[in-house]
C-alpha positions as CSV (number, residue, x, y, z in Angstrom):
1,M,-44.4,31.4,68.1
2,G,-45.8,29.8,71.2
3,G,-44.4,30.8,74.6
4,L,-43.1,34.1,73.3
5,Y,-45.8,36.5,74.6
6,S,-48.8,36.7,77.1
7,H,-52.1,38.6,77.1
8,T,-54.4,39.9,79.9
9,N,-58.1,39.5,79.3
10,R,-59.5,43.0,79.7
11,S,-62.9,41.8,80.9
12,T,-61.8,39.3,83.5
13,G,-58.2,40.2,84.1
14,D,-57.1,36.7,83.6
15,T,-53.8,36.1,81.9
16,V,-54.0,34.2,78.6
17,T,-50.7,32.5,78.0
18,A,-49.3,31.5,74.6
19,S,-50.0,27.7,75.3
20,M,-53.7,28.5,76.2
21,Y,-54.0,30.6,73.0
22,N,-52.3,28.0,70.8
23,A,-54.5,25.2,72.3
24,D,-57.8,27.0,71.7
25,H,-56.9,28.1,68.2
26,Q,-55.6,24.7,67.3
27,N,-59.1,23.4,68.3
28,H,-60.6,26.1,66.1
29,I,-58.4,24.9,63.2
30,D,-59.0,21.3,63.8
31,N,-62.9,21.5,64.3
32,M,-63.7,24.9,62.8
33,I,-66.0,25.1,65.8
34,P,-64.9,27.7,68.4
35,T,-65.8,26.6,72.0
36,M,-66.3,30.2,72.9
37,L,-67.9,33.0,71.0
38,D,-66.9,35.9,73.2
39,D,-63.7,37.3,71.9
40,Y,-62.9,34.1,69.7
41,S,-63.5,33.4,66.1
42,A,-66.9,32.1,65.4
43,D,-65.9,30.6,61.9
44,V,-62.8,30.2,59.7
45,A,-63.4,33.4,57.8
46,T,-63.4,35.3,61.1
47,M,-60.3,33.3,62.3
48,R,-58.4,34.4,59.1
49,L,-59.0,38.1,59.6
50,T,-55.9,40.1,60.3
51,T,-55.3,43.9,61.0
52,D,-52.0,45.7,60.1
53,P,-51.1,47.4,63.5
54,G,-48.8,49.9,61.6
55,E,-45.1,50.5,62.1
56,S,-43.4,51.9,65.2
57,G,-44.6,55.3,66.2
58,S,-47.9,55.0,64.2
59,E,-49.5,51.8,65.8
60,S,-53.2,51.3,65.8
61,L,-54.4,49.6,69.1
62,G,-57.0,47.1,69.2
63,T,-60.0,47.7,71.6
64,T,-61.0,44.0,72.0
65,L,-59.2,40.7,72.3
66,A,-60.3,39.8,68.8
67,E,-58.7,43.0,67.3
68,E,-55.5,42.3,69.3
69,L,-55.5,38.7,67.9
70,R,-56.0,40.1,64.4
71,R,-52.8,42.2,64.8
72,I,-50.9,39.2,66.0
73,R,-52.1,37.1,63.1
74,F,-50.9,39.8,60.8
75,A,-47.5,39.6,62.2
76,L,-47.5,35.9,61.9
77,K,-48.7,36.0,58.3
78,E,-46.1,38.7,57.4
79,H,-43.3,36.9,59.1
80,F,-43.9,33.6,57.3
81,N,-45.1,35.3,54.1
82,T,-48.0,32.9,53.8
83,T,-51.6,33.4,52.7
84,Y,-52.9,32.7,56.2
85,W,-51.2,33.2,59.5
86,Y,-51.5,29.7,60.6
87,E,-50.1,27.8,57.6
88,T,-46.9,26.0,58.3
89,G,-43.6,26.8,56.7
90,Y,-42.6,29.9,54.9
91,G,-44.2,31.3,51.8
92,D,-42.5,31.3,48.4
93,G,-42.1,34.9,48.2
94,S,-40.2,36.5,45.2
95,N,-37.2,38.6,44.5
96,S,-39.2,41.8,44.8
97,A,-40.9,40.7,48.1
98,P,-38.7,38.0,49.8
99,T,-40.2,35.8,52.5
100,I,-37.6,36.6,55.1
101,H,-36.4,40.2,55.1
102,A,-35.2,42.8,57.6
103,Q,-37.5,45.2,59.2
104,G,-37.9,48.3,57.1
105,D,-36.2,46.6,54.1
106,T,-38.9,44.4,52.4
107,N,-37.2,43.9,49.0
108,T,-33.9,42.3,50.4
109,G,-33.9,38.8,51.9
110,L,-34.6,35.2,51.3
111,Y,-37.2,33.7,49.2
112,F,-38.2,30.3,47.4
113,P,-38.4,30.7,43.6
114,G,-39.5,27.1,42.9
115,A,-39.6,23.6,44.3
116,D,-36.4,22.7,46.1
117,Q,-34.9,26.2,45.3
118,V,-33.6,29.0,47.4
119,G,-33.2,32.5,46.4
120,L,-31.4,35.7,47.8
121,A,-32.6,39.1,46.6
122,T,-31.0,42.5,47.2
123,G,-33.0,45.6,46.4
124,G,-35.7,43.7,44.7
125,T,-33.2,41.9,42.3
126,A,-32.4,38.3,42.4
127,A,-28.7,38.1,43.6
128,L,-28.2,34.3,44.3
129,T,-30.2,31.2,43.4
130,I,-29.4,27.6,44.5
131,A,-31.3,25.0,42.4
132,S,-32.4,21.6,43.4
133,N,-29.3,20.0,41.8
134,Q,-27.1,22.4,44.1
135,A,-26.3,24.6,41.0
136,V,-25.6,28.1,42.1
137,T,-26.6,31.3,40.0
138,L,-25.0,34.5,40.9
139,S,-26.4,37.6,39.3
140,G,-23.9,40.2,40.5
141,A,-20.3,40.5,41.3
142,L,-18.8,37.9,43.6
143,A,-15.7,38.4,45.9
144,A,-14.6,35.0,47.2
145,N,-11.7,35.4,49.5
146,G,-9.5,32.3,50.6
147,N,-9.6,28.9,49.1
148,V,-12.8,28.3,47.0
149,T,-13.9,24.9,45.6
150,L,-16.4,25.1,42.7
151,G,-18.0,21.5,42.1
152,N,-17.1,18.3,44.0
153,A,-16.8,16.0,40.8
154,A,-15.2,15.9,37.5
155,T,-18.7,15.8,35.9
156,D,-19.7,19.0,37.4
157,T,-19.9,22.1,35.1
158,L,-19.4,25.8,35.6
159,T,-21.2,28.3,33.5
160,I,-20.1,31.8,33.3
161,N,-22.5,34.2,31.4
162,A,-20.7,37.3,32.5
163,T,-17.5,39.0,31.6
164,I,-14.4,37.9,33.6
165,Q,-12.7,41.0,34.7
166,G,-9.0,41.8,35.1
167,A,-5.8,41.6,33.1
168,S,-5.0,38.1,34.5
169,P,-8.5,36.8,35.2
170,L,-7.5,33.1,35.6
171,I,-4.6,31.6,37.3
172,F,-3.9,27.9,37.2
173,E,-1.8,26.0,39.8
174,G,-1.3,22.7,38.1
175,N,-1.1,19.2,39.8
176,T,1.4,20.4,42.5
177,G,0.9,23.2,44.8
178,N,4.1,25.2,44.6
179,A,5.5,28.7,43.9
180,Y,4.8,28.4,40.1
181,E,1.4,29.0,38.4
182,T,0.2,29.5,34.8
183,T,-1.6,32.9,34.4
184,L,-4.1,33.4,31.6
185,A,-3.4,37.0,30.8
186,V,-5.6,39.1,28.6
187,T,-4.3,42.1,26.6
188,D,-6.6,45.1,26.8
189,A,-8.8,44.7,23.7
190,T,-9.5,47.5,21.3
191,A,-12.6,45.7,20.1
192,D,-14.8,42.8,21.0
193,R,-12.7,39.7,20.3
194,T,-13.7,36.0,20.3
195,I,-11.4,33.0,20.9
196,T,-13.0,29.7,20.0
197,L,-11.8,26.4,21.6
198,P,-12.2,23.7,19.0
199,D,-13.9,20.3,19.6
200,V,-10.7,18.4,19.9
201,T,-8.2,17.2,22.5
202,G,-4.9,18.9,22.3
203,T,-2.4,21.5,23.7
204,V,-3.1,25.1,23.3
205,I,-0.5,26.7,21.1
206,T,1.1,29.9,22.2
207,T,4.2,31.9,21.1
208,G,6.1,29.9,23.8
209,N,5.4,26.5,22.2
210,L,5.2,27.2,18.5
211,S,7.3,24.0,18.0
212,S,4.3,22.0,19.0
213,I,2.7,22.8,15.8
214,T,3.2,19.6,13.7
215,S,0.3,19.8,11.1
216,S,-2.4,22.0,9.7
217,G,-5.4,22.1,7.5
218,T,-5.4,22.9,3.7
219,L,-5.0,26.6,2.9
220,S,-6.2,27.8,-0.4
221,S,-4.0,31.0,-0.1
222,L,-2.2,32.6,2.6
223,T,-0.9,36.2,3.1
224,V,1.0,36.8,6.4
225,S,2.0,40.3,7.2
226,G,2.7,39.5,10.9
227,A,2.9,36.6,13.3
228,S,1.0,33.6,12.1
229,A,0.0,30.3,13.8
230,L,-1.1,27.5,11.7
231,N,-2.7,24.4,13.4
232,G,-3.2,20.9,12.0
233,T,-2.0,19.7,8.7
234,V,-0.6,22.5,6.4
235,T,0.1,22.1,2.7
236,L,2.1,24.8,0.9
237,G,1.9,24.7,-2.9
238,D,0.3,21.9,-5.0
239,A,3.1,21.2,-7.4
240,A,6.8,20.5,-7.3
241,A,7.4,23.6,-9.3
242,D,5.7,25.9,-6.7
243,T,8.1,28.0,-4.6
244,I,8.0,29.1,-1.0
245,T,9.6,32.4,-0.2
246,I,10.2,33.3,3.4
247,N,11.3,36.9,4.1
248,G,10.8,36.7,7.9
249,V,12.4,34.7,10.6
250,L,11.2,31.2,11.5
251,Q,10.6,31.2,15.1
252,G,10.8,28.5,17.7
253,A,13.5,25.9,18.8
254,S,12.2,23.4,16.1
255,P,10.8,25.5,13.2
256,L,10.7,22.7,10.7
257,I,9.7,19.1,10.9
258,F,10.0,16.8,7.8
259,E,7.8,13.7,7.4
260,G,9.7,11.9,4.8
261,A,8.4,9.8,2.0
262,T,6.3,7.7,4.2
263,A,3.9,9.1,6.7
264,N,4.5,7.2,10.0
265,A,5.4,8.0,13.5
266,H,8.8,9.0,12.9
267,E,9.8,12.6,11.7
268,T,12.9,14.7,11.2
269,T,13.1,17.9,13.2
270,L,15.3,20.8,12.3
271,A,16.0,21.9,15.8
272,I,17.8,25.3,16.4
273,T,19.9,26.0,19.4
274,D,19.2,29.5,20.7
275,P,22.0,31.6,19.0
276,T,24.2,34.0,20.8
277,A,24.7,36.0,17.6
278,D,23.5,36.1,14.0
279,R,24.5,32.8,12.4
280,T,24.4,31.7,8.6
281,I,24.2,28.2,7.4
282,T,24.9,28.0,3.6
283,L,23.5,25.0,1.5
284,P,26.3,24.3,-1.1
285,D,25.5,24.0,-4.9
286,V,25.9,20.4,-5.0
287,T,23.8,17.2,-4.6
288,G,24.4,15.1,-1.5
289,T,23.4,14.1,2.1
290,V,23.6,16.6,5.1
291,I,26.2,15.6,7.6
292,T,25.1,15.7,11.2
293,T,26.6,14.3,14.4
294,G,24.3,11.4,13.9
295,N,25.8,10.3,10.6
296,L,29.5,11.2,10.8
297,T,30.4,7.8,9.4
298,A,28.9,9.1,6.1
299,I,32.1,11.2,5.8
300,T,34.3,9.2,3.5
301,G,36.4,12.2,2.5
302,A,36.9,15.8,3.3
303,G,38.5,19.0,1.9
304,T,40.4,21.5,3.8
305,L,38.5,23.4,6.5
306,A,38.7,27.2,5.8
307,Q,38.3,28.1,9.5
308,N,38.9,26.3,12.8
309,L,36.0,24.5,14.4
310,N,36.1,25.7,18.0
311,I,34.1,24.6,21.1
312,T,34.4,25.9,24.6
313,T,36.6,24.4,27.2
314,G,34.9,21.5,28.9
315,S,32.6,20.9,25.9
316,E,32.8,17.8,23.7
317,Y,31.5,16.6,20.4
318,R,28.8,13.8,20.7
319,I,27.1,11.4,18.5
320,N,23.7,10.1,19.7
321,G,24.4,11.5,23.1
322,T,27.9,9.7,23.2
323,K,31.2,11.5,23.3
324,V,33.3,11.3,20.3
325,L,35.9,14.1,20.9
326,D,36.8,16.7,23.4
327,A,39.8,19.0,23.8
328,T,42.1,16.1,24.9
329,S,40.8,12.9,23.8
330,L,38.6,10.8,21.5
331,G,35.5,9.2,23.0
332,S,35.8,5.5,24.1
333,G,33.1,4.6,21.5
334,V,35.3,5.8,18.6
335,V,36.7,2.6,17.3
336,A,37.4,3.7,13.6
337,S,38.5,6.8,11.8
338,S,40.1,8.1,8.5
339,L,42.6,10.3,10.3
340,T,45.9,10.9,8.3
341,S,47.8,12.2,11.2
342,V,47.5,13.0,14.8
343,G,49.4,15.2,17.4
344,T,51.1,14.0,20.5
345,L,49.0,11.3,22.2
346,S,49.4,11.0,26.1
347,S,47.5,7.7,25.8
348,L,45.7,5.6,23.0
349,T,43.3,2.7,23.7
350,T,41.8,0.8,20.8
351,S,39.8,-2.4,20.7
352,G,40.2,-2.9,16.9
353,A,42.8,-2.7,14.3
354,I,45.1,0.3,13.8
355,V,46.5,0.8,10.3
356,C,49.4,3.3,10.1
357,G,50.2,4.2,6.5
358,G,53.4,6.1,7.3
359,D,56.1,6.1,10.0
360,L,54.8,5.5,13.6
361,T,56.9,7.3,16.2
362,V,56.1,6.5,19.9
363,N,57.7,8.7,22.5
364,G,57.6,7.8,26.1
365,T,59.2,5.8,28.8
366,T,57.2,2.6,28.3
367,T,55.2,1.3,25.3
368,T,52.7,-1.4,26.2
369,V,51.2,-3.6,23.5
370,N,48.5,-5.8,24.7
371,S,48.1,-8.5,22.1
372,T,48.7,-12.2,21.5
373,T,50.8,-12.0,18.3
374,I,52.9,-9.0,16.9
375,S,53.3,-9.4,13.1
376,V,56.0,-7.0,11.6
377,D,56.7,-7.1,7.8
378,D,60.0,-5.1,8.3
379,K,63.1,-7.2,8.2
380,N,64.9,-5.2,10.8
381,I,63.8,-4.1,14.3
382,E,66.0,-1.4,15.8
383,L,66.3,-1.1,19.6
384,G,68.0,1.8,21.4
385,S,67.6,4.0,18.4
386,V,68.4,7.2,20.1
387,A,69.8,10.6,18.7
388,S,73.5,9.4,19.3
389,P,73.5,5.6,19.9
390,S,76.7,4.1,21.6
391,D,77.5,0.8,23.4
392,T,76.8,2.8,26.6
393,T,73.3,3.7,25.5
394,A,72.8,0.1,24.4
395,D,73.8,-1.3,27.7
396,G,70.8,-3.1,29.4
397,G,68.8,-3.1,26.3
398,G,67.2,-6.2,24.9
399,I,64.1,-8.2,25.3
400,T,62.2,-9.2,28.5
401,L,59.5,-11.8,28.5
402,K,57.3,-11.5,31.5
403,G,56.6,-14.7,33.3
404,A,56.7,-16.0,36.9
405,T,60.2,-14.5,36.6
406,D,61.5,-12.3,33.8
407,K,63.0,-14.2,30.8
408,T,65.6,-11.7,29.4
409,L,68.0,-11.4,26.5
410,I,70.0,-8.3,27.5
411,W,73.2,-6.6,26.0
412,D,76.0,-6.4,28.6
413,N,78.2,-3.5,27.6
414,A,80.8,-4.4,30.4
415,N,81.4,-7.8,29.1
416,D,80.7,-6.9,25.5
417,N,78.1,-9.6,24.9
418,W,74.4,-10.6,24.9
419,T,73.3,-12.2,28.2
420,S,70.3,-14.6,28.6
421,N,69.1,-15.7,31.9
422,Q,67.3,-18.7,30.3
423,H,68.3,-21.9,28.4
424,L,68.6,-21.6,24.7
425,N,67.1,-24.5,22.7
426,I,67.6,-25.1,19.0
427,S,65.9,-27.7,16.8
428,T,67.3,-30.9,15.9
429,G,69.8,-30.9,13.1
430,K,70.7,-27.2,13.9
431,S,73.9,-26.1,15.6
432,F,75.7,-23.1,17.3
433,K,78.0,-21.4,14.9
434,I,80.9,-18.9,15.0
435,N,81.8,-17.0,11.9
436,N,79.6,-19.6,10.0
437,A,81.6,-22.4,11.4
438,S,79.7,-25.0,13.6
439,V,81.1,-25.2,17.1
440,L,78.3,-27.3,18.8
441,N,75.3,-29.3,18.0
442,A,73.2,-31.8,20.0
443,T,75.8,-34.5,20.0
444,T,79.2,-33.1,18.6
445,L,81.5,-30.4,19.2
446,G,82.7,-28.7,16.1
447,S,85.6,-30.0,14.3
448,A,87.4,-26.7,14.6
449,V,87.1,-26.9,18.6
450,V,90.6,-28.1,19.5
451,N,90.9,-26.6,22.8
452,S,88.7,-26.7,25.9
453,S,88.4,-25.7,29.5
454,L,85.9,-28.6,30.4
455,T,86.0,-29.8,33.9
456,G,83.8,-32.6,33.0
457,V,82.2,-34.7,30.2
458,G,79.6,-37.3,29.7
459,T,80.0,-40.8,28.4
460,I,82.7,-41.1,25.7
461,A,81.5,-43.8,23.6
462,S,84.4,-44.1,21.3
463,G,87.6,-42.5,20.4
464,T,91.2,-42.5,21.7
465,W,92.4,-40.4,24.6
466,Q,95.6,-38.7,23.1
467,G,96.2,-36.5,25.9
468,T,98.3,-36.9,29.1
469,A,97.3,-39.2,31.7
470,V,94.2,-38.3,33.9
471,A,95.6,-38.0,37.3
472,D,93.4,-39.4,40.2
473,A,93.3,-35.9,41.5
474,Y,91.0,-35.0,38.6
475,V,88.7,-37.7,39.3
476,A,87.1,-36.0,42.2
477,N,83.6,-37.4,42.3
478,D,81.6,-40.3,40.9
479,L,83.0,-42.1,37.9
480,T,80.7,-44.0,35.6
481,I,82.4,-46.7,33.2
482,S,80.3,-48.7,30.8
483,G,83.3,-50.7,29.5
484,G,87.0,-50.9,29.5
485,T,89.7,-51.7,32.1
486,V,90.3,-50.0,35.3
487,N,93.4,-51.0,37.4
488,N,93.8,-54.0,35.1
489,S,90.3,-55.3,36.1
490,V,87.7,-56.1,33.4
491,I,84.6,-53.9,33.6
492,G,81.5,-55.0,31.7
493,G,83.0,-58.4,30.5
494,S,81.4,-61.7,30.6
495,T,83.3,-62.6,33.7
496,P,83.8,-59.5,35.6
497,A,86.7,-59.3,37.9
498,A,86.7,-57.7,41.5
499,G,87.6,-54.1,41.5
500,T,88.1,-51.4,44.2
501,F,86.1,-48.1,43.9
502,S,85.7,-45.4,46.5
503,T,82.4,-44.4,44.8
504,L,80.4,-46.5,42.3
505,T,77.5,-45.3,40.1
506,A,75.5,-47.8,37.9
507,N,73.8,-46.6,34.8
508,T,71.3,-49.5,35.0
509,S,71.2,-52.4,37.5
510,L,74.0,-53.3,39.9
511,T,74.2,-56.9,40.8
512,G,76.4,-58.7,43.2
513,T,77.4,-58.2,46.8
514,L,79.1,-55.3,48.4
515,A,82.5,-56.4,49.6
516,T,82.5,-54.9,53.0
517,A,79.8,-55.0,55.7
518,S,79.5,-51.4,56.2
519,Q,78.9,-49.0,53.2
520,P,78.1,-45.5,54.6
521,N,78.5,-43.9,51.3
522,V,75.4,-45.6,49.7
523,T,73.0,-42.8,49.5
524,G,70.3,-44.4,47.4
525,V,69.2,-47.7,46.0
526,G,66.4,-48.7,43.5
527,T,63.7,-51.2,44.1
528,I,64.9,-54.1,46.2
529,S,62.6,-56.9,45.0
530,S,63.9,-59.6,47.3
531,G,66.2,-60.4,50.2
532,T,66.3,-59.7,53.9
533,W,67.0,-56.3,55.6
534,Q,69.6,-57.0,58.1
535,G,70.3,-53.4,59.1
536,T,69.1,-51.3,61.9
537,T,65.6,-49.8,62.0
538,I,64.9,-47.1,59.3
539,A,64.4,-43.7,61.0
540,V,61.2,-41.8,60.6
541,N,63.0,-38.9,58.9
542,Q,64.3,-41.5,56.4
543,G,60.8,-42.7,55.6
544,G,60.8,-45.5,58.1
545,T,58.8,-46.1,61.4
546,G,61.7,-46.6,63.8
547,Q,60.1,-49.8,65.1
548,T,60.8,-53.4,64.4
549,S,57.9,-55.2,66.0
550,Y,54.2,-54.8,67.2
551,T,51.5,-56.6,69.2
552,N,47.9,-56.9,68.1
553,G,45.9,-53.6,68.1
554,Q,49.0,-51.4,68.5
555,I,49.0,-48.1,66.6
556,L,51.8,-45.5,66.0
557,I,51.3,-42.0,67.4
558,G,53.6,-39.0,66.6
559,N,54.9,-36.6,69.2
560,T,56.5,-33.2,69.3
561,S,59.8,-34.4,70.8
562,G,61.4,-35.2,67.6
563,N,61.0,-37.3,64.4
564,T,59.9,-40.4,66.2
565,L,56.7,-42.5,66.3
566,T,55.6,-44.2,69.6
567,K,53.6,-47.4,69.8
568,A,50.4,-47.1,71.8
569,S,47.1,-49.0,72.4
570,I,43.5,-47.7,72.7
571,T,42.2,-47.8,76.2
572,A,38.5,-48.6,76.6
573,G,36.4,-46.1,78.5
574,T,33.2,-46.8,80.5
575,G,30.6,-48.7,78.5
576,I,33.2,-49.2,75.8
577,S,35.1,-52.4,74.8
578,V,38.3,-52.5,72.7
579,T,39.3,-55.8,71.1
580,P,42.6,-55.7,69.3
581,G,43.2,-58.1,66.4
582,G,45.8,-59.0,63.9
583,G,45.6,-55.8,61.7
584,S,42.2,-54.6,63.2
585,I,40.7,-53.0,66.2
586,T,37.0,-53.5,67.3
587,I,35.4,-50.8,69.4
588,A,32.0,-51.6,70.8
589,N,29.3,-50.1,73.4
590,T,28.8,-52.5,76.3
591,G,26.1,-50.4,78.1
592,S,25.4,-46.8,79.0
593,A,28.2,-44.9,77.4
594,T,29.3,-41.3,77.4
595,L,30.1,-40.4,73.9
596,F,31.4,-36.7,74.7
597,Q,31.9,-34.8,77.9
598,D,33.5,-31.8,79.4
599,A,36.4,-31.7,81.8
600,D,34.4,-32.0,84.9
601,S,32.0,-34.6,83.3
602,D,28.9,-32.7,84.2
603,T,28.1,-31.7,80.6
604,K,27.9,-34.7,78.3
605,V,26.2,-36.6,75.6
606,Q,25.5,-40.3,76.4
607,C,24.1,-43.3,74.6
608,E,21.9,-45.7,76.7
609,E,22.0,-49.5,76.2
610,S,20.1,-50.8,79.2
611,S,16.4,-50.3,80.1
612,D,16.4,-47.1,78.1
613,E,18.3,-48.3,75.2
614,D,18.0,-46.7,71.7
615,K,18.1,-43.2,73.5
616,I,20.7,-40.4,73.4
617,R,20.7,-38.2,76.4
618,F,22.0,-34.5,76.6
619,D,23.2,-33.2,80.0
620,T,24.4,-29.8,81.0
621,D,25.7,-28.7,84.5
622,G,24.9,-32.2,85.8
623,T,21.3,-32.1,84.9
624,E,19.6,-34.1,82.0
625,R,18.1,-31.4,79.6
626,M,17.0,-33.4,76.5
627,I,16.4,-37.0,75.3
628,L,16.4,-38.1,71.6
629,E,14.8,-41.3,70.8
630,A,13.4,-43.0,67.7
631,A,10.0,-41.2,67.6
632,S,10.4,-38.1,69.6
633,M,12.7,-35.5,71.1
634,T,11.9,-34.4,74.8
635,V,13.2,-31.2,76.3
636,H,13.1,-30.8,80.1
637,P,12.6,-27.6,82.0
638,H,15.6,-26.1,83.3
639,G,14.1,-25.2,86.7
640,T,11.0,-25.4,88.9
641,S,10.1,-21.8,89.1
642,S,7.5,-20.0,86.9
643,G,8.8,-19.5,83.3
644,N,11.6,-22.1,83.6
645,T,10.4,-24.3,80.6
646,Y,13.1,-24.5,78.0
647,E,13.3,-22.1,75.1
648,M,13.9,-22.8,71.3
649,R,15.7,-19.8,70.1
650,F,16.4,-18.7,66.4
651,K,19.0,-15.9,66.4
652,E,19.3,-13.1,63.8
653,L,22.5,-12.8,61.7
654,A,25.6,-11.9,63.7
655,A,26.2,-8.7,61.6
656,N,22.7,-7.6,62.7
657,G,23.0,-8.2,66.4
658,T,22.3,-10.9,69.1
659,N,18.5,-10.7,69.3
660,Y,16.3,-13.8,68.6
661,V,12.7,-15.2,68.3
662,G,11.5,-18.5,69.6
663,F,9.0,-20.8,71.3
664,K,8.7,-22.3,74.8
665,A,6.1,-24.5,76.6
666,P,3.7,-22.9,79.2
667,D,4.2,-23.6,82.8
668,A,1.2,-26.0,83.1
669,I,-0.2,-28.3,80.5
670,A,-3.5,-30.2,81.2
671,A,-2.7,-33.0,78.8
672,N,-0.2,-34.0,76.0
673,K,-0.8,-32.3,72.8
674,M,1.0,-32.8,69.5
675,W,-0.2,-30.7,66.5
676,A,0.2,-31.9,63.0
677,L,1.5,-29.2,60.5
678,P,-0.2,-29.0,57.1
679,N,1.6,-30.7,54.2
680,A,1.9,-27.7,52.0
681,D,2.3,-24.0,51.9
682,G,-1.0,-21.8,52.2
683,S,-1.9,-18.9,50.1
684,A,-0.8,-15.2,50.7
685,G,-2.5,-13.8,53.8
686,Q,-3.8,-17.1,55.2
687,V,-3.2,-18.1,58.8
688,L,-2.9,-21.4,60.7
689,K,-6.0,-22.8,62.4
690,T,-6.8,-25.9,64.4
691,D,-9.7,-28.3,63.9
692,G,-9.8,-29.1,67.6
693,S,-8.3,-32.4,67.0
694,L,-4.7,-31.3,66.8
695,A,-4.6,-31.0,62.9
696,L,-3.5,-27.5,61.7
697,S,-4.5,-26.2,58.3
698,W,-4.3,-22.9,56.4
699,T,-7.4,-20.8,56.3
700,T,-8.4,-17.4,55.1
701,I,-9.8,-14.9,57.7
702,A,-13.1,-13.5,56.7
703,D,-13.5,-9.8,56.2
704,N,-15.8,-8.8,59.1
705,S,-15.0,-5.1,59.2
706,A,-18.5,-4.0,58.2
707,A,-20.1,-6.1,60.9
708,M,-17.5,-5.0,63.4
709,A,-18.1,-1.4,62.5
710,L,-21.9,-1.8,62.8
711,A,-21.4,-3.5,66.2
712,L,-19.1,-0.8,67.4
713,G,-21.4,2.0,66.1
714,G,-24.5,0.4,67.9
């Protein structure tokens, strides 16, 4: 309170300041020996004296400094709610007399009910208490507007001893803050009700999730007149002869769940689709297995449906989530059935066998059968079986075998015959017949064939020509004779005589010498094993070279002026020697040689064979850029200005752009440096470091974040 007031000594007129007052009284407190006995306390008991000055309008004035000080002490003691005015800190107070309160309202304010506790009282009643563990006890009604967080850890607890008011006292948001909440609504009770949460982990059962009830306890008896919720395992009846009568309606989307003979993790659920009208399912008076969409294959026979089975347009029948049938098609997974008839199919695809017990009629423009072999037991296959068949409707009918080109056997009505665009081949020993009489086999015309319009025949090995003489005009092309006499000259005899032929074809070898020097009609010969070619050069377009002689080292080079080959020699360039030989050419480097260069010779690759031998130099724009030698590759700067050291660039994929990354040397280097890379890959997150001796290795960067944070924070 020092520094908040001043006082004038009535006897001397001196002003006693707060600092003077506090110093003197601190001396009294420390030594319990006042230095002055005039208006100051002579002992501790005197120093503790206080006087209530009264309230505003009814104050009692002190007549001495000591009396004035007693009133001030009273104010200090009352303010801090301590036993003595000079004690530090506030007094504990109570809910009926709080330590800190408003003027004129002494039973409302702040008090300290115990160690490390703070209390708030209103009207003498504890309203709020904060314990040492930060637990808050609220004695009255609480209105908390805005976002409120109760507890800061999952282990915190919330104890409510009062009644939670309202028809919807609790609303839960869930994991995600959105427009949907779960409201705990309470129907206005007509008497006290208690809902007990069991000591188990599970999901609360409501009328909205009755299907979640999968078991119940054991009930000795059960009479249900209204709604009933059975949790846990439930056993109805204790003998097979017991009966269960249900007069009500089983609620829920899955009202019945069956375990089966073995208790395991798999159950059978009787799920009910929400009906749009009253429905009745009748169990027949027979023993058997229920058919569902999951075991349709169990249907091995069926009677006659009394009514149609209808589903809405766009719907389909499914088995295990897979379509089996809709309004227009079977599902792709339906590979077998016991159908006895079908309607008109616009298309039919099957990966297995199709068994048709009756007639099969296919209407359409094209019937496609994708199979390797078609087996038909019927003896007769009819084509073109239209309502009124005729030769006109049959025209163009037949069989087409698809290949690189169509292989066809087609009826030609205009010519009144079958037409094939391919050869017909019959096995050995078989023949072509007309009216069961053989007309042709592999070697012989039928004996009944006495007339012919043949314009040529093969070799007639035997027989007698009984027709008229064959005029020369009918021997238009080559004539092959294996024996006999032509123009009274013996052919094929032991001593052949000379004969004259305009064209001669030999079946095997032809020996002897052509009678004339020039035979322009000889268009081909076999292998000439000996002899000397005495004709002109063989042209390129006839498989020759067009040349008759060469010198050592000459080669033939083609050109675009025609079907000719030109003789040429290899000319040696600078630093290159060319040595022609008999059937060989030797090319050698004789010095500094340019291997490749552009048109103006300022960009090139050259091989050195002088004082700088065993080096390859690369020049661009007339300047040496790089040297490749046995132990190193040196890249020169491309200029003398800052930043003119050469760059090694690695470009991105062309589809992504033209950007690149790379390396280059600095402008100035104090000494030669050559770093050695590590011989293996490092671990994830490691970086390269140097040991100061040009050896690089992988290392892990230490986590100095804590030390850095400490350094940055001081």
